[in-house]
N, C-alpha and C positions, 0 to 999 in steps of 0.2 A: 195163677195170673201169669199171662205172657209178658215177656220182657221185650223191648225195642233192642234191636242189633247193637246199638251203642252201649245200652245198659247191660246186654248180654256180656259184651266184651269185657266192661268193667267189673262185672260180677266174676267172671272166670279169672281175670287177672288177680283180683283178690284172692281168689282160691289158690292160684298158682303161687303167689308170692308167700301167702301164709303157709302153704304146705312146704314150700322150700325152706322157710325159717324153721318149721318144725322138724323137718327131715335133717337139718343141719344139727339143731339140738339134740335129736335123738343119735345121730352119728357120734357126737362128742360124748354124750352120756353113755353110750355103749362101750366106749373106751375105758370109761371109768363108771361101771354100773351103778346106777342109781338105786340106793336103799337107805332106809330110814336109819339103820344102825350107823351109816357113816356120818348121816347129820347128827344124830343122837350123840355120837362119840365126840364129834366136834363141839357141840353144845355144851358137853360136860367140861370142856377146856376154858370156857369163858367164865370169867369172874363177873357176878352180878349182871348177866344179860339183860335183866328186866330194866336196869338204868338205861341201857342203849335203847331198848324197846320203848321206854317211857319218852325218851329225847325224840325218837322218830315220830311218835304219835303226836306229841305237843308240837312239833314244827309243822304238821300238816295244815292246820289252819293258818299258821303264820305264812307258809308257802302261798296258799291261795289268797290270803289276806294281801300279800304283796301284788298279786294279779289283779286283785279287785282295786287296789289304790292306783295301780297303773291304769286300769280301765277307766275309773273315776276321773283321773287327770285328763285323759284324752277325750272323754265324753262331754267335757265341760263346754267344748265348742259347738256341742249339738244340743245337750240339755244339761242344766244343773241337776246332780243327783247327789244323794247322800252315800257314804261310804258302805252303809248297809244295803242299800238297794243295788249299788255296784257289786257287791259280793254276791247278792242273790242272782244277778244276772250272770255272773262267771260261773257259779255252780249249776245254773240252769243250762249255760253253754256246755259245760263239761258233761253234763247228763247226756244232752242231745248229740254231743260229739261223740259219745261212746258207741253210737249206732250209724251215725250219718258219715259219708266219706270226706276226706280231706278236712278243711276247716270249715266246712258248710254247717255242720251241727253246732259247733261254737259259736260261729257267727250267728246263726239263727237264733239260739238261746239268749244271747246278749240283745240282739236287735229286737226280738219279741218282748223283751222286759223293758223296752224304752217306750214311753208313753207318746212321744212325738218325735219327728225327725228320724224316722226309721231308715230312710235312704241314706241320710248322712252317717247314721250310726254304723251302717255297713263299712263305710270308709274307715271310720274310727276304729272298728274291729280289726280290719286288715292292717291298719298301722300298727296296733297293739300286738298282733301276731308277727308282724314283720320286725318289730323291735326285739321281741323275745328269740326269734330266729337269728337275728344279727348278733345278739349278745352270745347265744350258744355258738355261733360261728367263730367269733373272735376268741372265746374262752377256748373252743375245740381246736383252733389253729395253734394256739400256745401249748395246749396239750399234746398235739401231734408232733410239734417240734421237740418237746420234752420227751416224749415217748420213744422217738427215734434215737435219742441219746442213751435212755435207759435200756432199750432193746435194740442193740446195734444189727443184729441179724436181720431185722427188719427195715433196716435204713437202706433201702435199694433204690435205683435210679427211678423207678416208678413212685416209690414213697416221697422222693425228693420233688417230683413233678406235681404230686398232690400237694406237698407243702406250698409249693409256689402258687398253685391255684387257689388254695385257701387264703394266702396272704393277698393275692390280687382281688379276690371277693371281699375281704375284709376292708381293703383300701377302697374298693369300689363302693361300699356302703357309706363311707366318708364323702366321696364325691356325690354320690346320690342325695345324701341329706344337704349338701350345699346348693344342688340344682333343682331341688324337688319343686320348689314354687315355679320356676320358669317350665320345668317338665309338665307340671299340671296345667299351665296356661297353653302350652304347645298342643298338648293332647285335645284340649277343648277347641282347638281351631279345626280339627278334623271332623268333618260333617258326620262320618259313620261312627264316630266316638263321642261326638258332642252330646248325644242323648244319655250317655252314661256317665257325664261328667258330675252329676249330683253326687254319685257315689264316691268319688275321689277328689273332689274339691277340698273337702275337708282337711286333706293332707297338707294342702298349701296354706292352710290358716294358722298352724300351730308356730308359735314363737320360738326362737332357739331356747329360751328358757324352758318352755313346756317340753320340748323335744329332750333337752338335757336332763330334766327331772324325771321324765318318764323312762328314759334309757337307764338312769341310775337305779330307779326302782326295779326294773327288769333285770339289772346286774345282781341287786340284792336278792331277788327272787332266785335267780341262777345259783347263788351261793348257797341258800337256804336248802334248795333240793339237792345240791351236791352233798351238803353236809348230812341230808337224810339218807343218802346213798351211803355214805361212810357209815353212819349209824347201823343201817340194815346189815352191812358187811360185818360189823362188830358184834352184832347180835348173834350171828352164827359162828363167830370166832374166827373170821378173816382179818388178820393184822398184817398190813403191809407198810413199808416205810411211806411217810408223807408224801414224798415226790411221785412214788409209783401210784399210790392211791389216788392222787389229784389227777394226775396225767390219764389213768385209766378210766376215771369217772367222767372227765372231760371228753374223752374220746367216745365213750358209750352215749352220752348225751347228744355228741355231734353227729353220730350214726342215727340216733333216734329222731333227731331234728331234720336232717336232710332226707331221711328216707320217706317216699310218699306215705301219707297216712292211708291205709288201706281199711283201717278200723274194723277188723274182725276181732272183737274183743279189745278194742282201743289199740294200744300200742304193745300189747301182750305178744311176746315173741320176738319182736325187734331188739328190745333190751337184752333179753336173754341171750340170743344169738350174738350180739355185739360184745357182751360181756365175756362169753365163752372165748371169743377170738382174741379180745384185747388182753385178757389174763392168762391165756393159754401158756405163754412162756414161763409163768412162775409155778413151779411145781407144788408148792404148798398151798395151792387154791384148788382143792377138789372141784370137779364139774357139779356134782350134786349139791354140794354146800353153796357154791356160787348161784346156782339156779334158785336154790331156797332164798337166799338174801334178794334176788331181784323180785322173786314173786312177793316177798314180805314187802318190799317197797312198793310194788303195784298195788297191793292190797291195802296199803296204808295211804298212799299218794293219789290213787286214781279211783279204785273202786270205792272207797269210802266217801269221797267227795261225790261220786256218781250217785250213790244212794241217797245222799243227803240232797242233792239237786233235784231228784225226783219229786221232792215234795212240791217244788215251785213249778216243774214241767206241767204237773196238772192244772196249775192255776193260770198258765199262760193264756193270753187272749190274742187271737189272732187279728182280730179288728182293731182299729185305731181307736175305736170308740167304745 
């Protein structure tokens, strides 16, 4: 099939970014040659790795359960739905998001799982994604501040500027939450934008209680998948002080969140590259072992839900009827 010029640019942009991530990973791994002996030797130092592995797997449905609960809360303004239906819609979105760019797949999966009010559901999905983004931004800002204290050699003027920018963005989220209703009304007054108002009007309908509840659930989900990352590290024998682990994990998730989702195999490569850079100053974290930990997390937390979600992808109805 032939591609339109804009699609060709997007396609090659995906290839370039993904190739860049892979090249960086290969470069770091070549400094510490990847071999299974290194990983196996590290695994032998772990007491009861199966306990950490079980914890990682058990938290996977909990992780996506919190995402489903957040989606259920936000969807109530569009359509009353059960927790199970919300869970099914989330996993469908995860599966479609595995192949489609940005948040398109995730939104499509959720919206197509809704029986009515699909236009409004698009807005609810964007609000849900925005909340998770904001939570990752706030936690990531704290993590970056802590990281600069732990790793002073990276506390440069550029790093300080980045910290200020992250703080401004975090505060900007609070301001946006306060003026969101007026912003929605203002956008609706523009003739060229008014026709799209159906998609974002729902953002102005949520009460402060609903926003606070959904944000709390988003924060709980963030904590859960951060704990999963820690468990994945412990499975392969990576043990760092709590402050180091927390700041490192927070930074990795910040990079993964703000990096455009090019979705060649979902976020595979972004987390690995970010982890290698973040944990590079700590010599007792071999690159091959760290990559094994991130891939373990990806298999449990991304690939497994994608495979489960495929069950419902085939049952989707494009038509409203």
